[in-house]
C-alpha positions in Angstrom: 28.9 85.4 39.6 30.6 88.4 38.0 32.0 89.5 34.7 35.0 91.9 34.2 34.6 94.2 31.3 36.2 97.2 29.6 34.0 99.3 27.4 31.3 96.7 27.5 33.7 94.1 26.1 34.2 91.0 28.3 37.8 90.8 29.7 37.2 87.9 32.0 34.4 85.5 32.9 33.7 84.2 35.4 35.2 86.7 37.7 34.9 87.2 41.5 35.8 89.6 44.3 38.9 87.6 45.2 40.2 88.1 41.7 39.4 91.8 41.8 41.5 92.1 45.0 44.4 90.2 43.4 44.2 92.4 40.3 44.3 95.6 42.5 46.8 94.7 45.4 47.2 98.3 46.4 43.5 99.0 46.9 41.6 98.2 50.1 38.2 96.8 49.4 35.4 96.1 51.9 34.6 92.5 52.5 31.5 92.8 50.4 31.9 95.6 47.8 28.8 97.4 46.7 27.6 97.1 43.1 28.5 100.7 42.4 32.1 100.1 43.7 32.4 97.0 41.5 31.2 98.9 38.5 34.0 101.5 39.0 36.4 98.6 38.3 34.3 97.3 35.3 32.9 94.4 37.3 29.3 93.5 37.0 26.9 90.9 38.4 25.7 88.3 36.0 22.2 87.0 36.2 21.0 83.7 34.8 18.4 83.8 32.0 15.0 82.2 32.7 14.9 78.5 32.1 13.9 77.8 28.5 10.9 75.7 27.5 12.1 72.5 26.1 10.6 69.6 24.2 11.5 66.1 25.3 14.1 65.9 22.5 15.9 69.0 23.5 18.4 70.0 26.2 19.8 73.3 27.4 23.2 74.4 28.7 24.3 77.8 29.8 26.4 79.7 27.3 30.1 80.1 27.9 29.8 83.9 28.4 27.2 86.4 29.4 25.6 88.9 27.0 24.5 92.5 27.7 20.6 92.5 27.7 19.0 95.8 28.4 21.9 96.9 30.5 22.1 93.7 32.5 24.8 91.1 32.0 22.9 87.9 31.5 24.0 84.3 31.1 21.8 82.9 28.3 20.8 79.3 27.6 21.9 77.4 24.5 19.2 75.0 23.4 20.1 72.0 21.2 18.6 68.7 20.2 19.7 65.7 22.2 22.0 63.3 20.5 20.9 59.8 19.7 23.3 58.6 22.4 21.7 60.9 25.0 18.2 59.8 24.1 19.3 56.1 24.2 20.9 56.5 27.6 17.7 58.1 29.0 15.6 55.4 27.5 17.9 52.7 29.0 17.5 54.4 32.5 13.8 54.5 32.2 13.6 50.9 31.1 15.8 49.9 34.0 13.5 51.7 36.5 10.5 50.1 34.8 12.0 46.6 35.0 12.7 47.1 38.7 9.1 48.0 39.3 8.0 44.9 37.4 10.3 42.7 39.4 8.9 44.1 42.6 5.4 43.0 41.7 6.1 39.7 40.0 4.7 37.8 43.0 1.2 39.2 42.3 0.9 37.1 39.1 2.1 33.8 40.5 -0.5 31.0 40.7 -0.1 30.8 44.5 -0.5 34.5 45.1 -2.7 35.3 48.0 -4.5 38.0 46.1 -8.2 37.7 45.0 -9.0 37.8 41.3 -10.0 41.5 41.2 -6.8 42.6 42.9 -4.7 40.3 40.8 -6.3 41.8 37.6 -5.5 45.3 38.9 -1.9 44.3 39.3 -1.9 42.8 35.8 -3.2 46.1 34.4 -0.5 48.0 36.2 2.1 45.7 34.8 0.8 46.2 31.3 0.9 50.0 31.8 4.5 49.6 33.0 5.5 47.6 29.9 3.8 50.2 27.7 5.9 53.1 29.1 8.1 53.1 26.0 5.1 53.7 23.8 4.2 57.1 25.4 4.7 60.1 23.2 7.2 61.8 25.5 9.3 58.7 26.1 12.0 58.7 27.5 12.0 62.1 29.2 8.3 63.1 29.6 6.4 60.0 30.8 3.5 59.4 33.2 4.2 56.5 35.5 1.2 54.3 36.4 0.2 54.1 40.0 0.4 50.7 41.7 -2.9 49.3 43.0 
């Protein structure tokens, strides 16, 4: 990923070698131009910033343009709070997954289940933990799923 600049002002982003060749039709470029050759044309590599640390109510997207950080063009993150709709959608997905897990072990609680009382009680505890998923502090994005017996 590259950025085309003029006097450290962004002219075009994203930019690529194919576009550089189109912009300079009378110039012969090697298949893979060196960083120093690209810099002669105001073209610089862009690095992605390190992933941000987020809470379960935040999300991050890359910014629309890089910024110059200590001489390196860097594509930063934009952190924002999730919308109520995003959180509700995530919660719905988790509940759906939880409901599927509950359905898969319904048979363990039937009166004619072949399980002994201790095993049946273990499954009942697991099912209670599944139902309580939505009570976890990080719900719906940072949850700990119980382990089936």
